[in-house]
N, C-alpha and C positions, 0 to 999 in steps of 0.2 A: 237761360238763353238771353244774352244781352241784345237789346234793340238799339238802333241808332237812327238819327234823323237823316233823311236822304231825299233824292228825287229820281223820277223816271220821266224821260222824254220820249214821246211816241210820234211818229209820222204815219198816218194812215193813207195809203194810196187807194184809189177807187173807193172813195168814202161810202157811197151808197151800198156797195157790195160787201165791204169789210167791217163797217162800224158795228153792226149787231154782234158779231163774234167777239170784238174787243170789249164791248159793254158787258156782255155776259161774263167774260173772264174777269173783268175788273170788279164785278159784283161778288165774285167768289173771294176776292182779296180785300173786301171792303173794310175789314177790321184793322188793316194796317195803313189804309189811305186816310190821311188827315185833310187833304185838300185836292181838288181837281179843277183844272182850267182847260177848256177846249176852245180852239179857234178854227172855225171852218174856212176853207179857201175854195169856194165853189168854182172860181175861174180855172183852177188846176185840178178840180175833183179830188181834193185831198183835205186833210185836217191835221192839226197838231194838238196833242194833249200833253199837259204837264201835270204830274202827280207829285205831291209832297207826301212822304211816307215815314212811318216809324216802324222799322222792321229789323229783323236779324239778317245776317248774310244769307242764311238758308232760305228765309222767306223771300228776300229780294231775288235770289237766284231762281227760285221756283216761279215767281211772277214773270220775270224778264225772259226766262227760258220758254215759258208757255206762250208769251206774247210774240217772241221772236220766231216761233214755229208757225204762227198764223200767216197766211198769204197776204202780201201787200203791206206788211207792218215792219217798220224800222224802229228799233228801241235802243236807248242808251240810258245808263243809270250811274248813280254815285251815292255812297254813304259817307257820313261824317267819320272822322277818325275815332277809333275806340277811346273810351274814357280811360284815364290813367288810374291805377289802383290807389 
């Protein structure tokens, strides 16, 4: 299974209510996460998280699918192009 470099961007609404479930889920995928940056925005009661990942398309789909099903979470992602043989 080929892995590729990519990123995942998250917006967490109602940060105090939803952050714990996001953190638990990200812990499950810790083996594909290379870096994580979080920026809280207390004025709007939300936060943004950016993940740099090394993952297969299946792993990325599993992560983003589970994140997207959480209440108050918006998620977008991208992987690098496949390497040429």
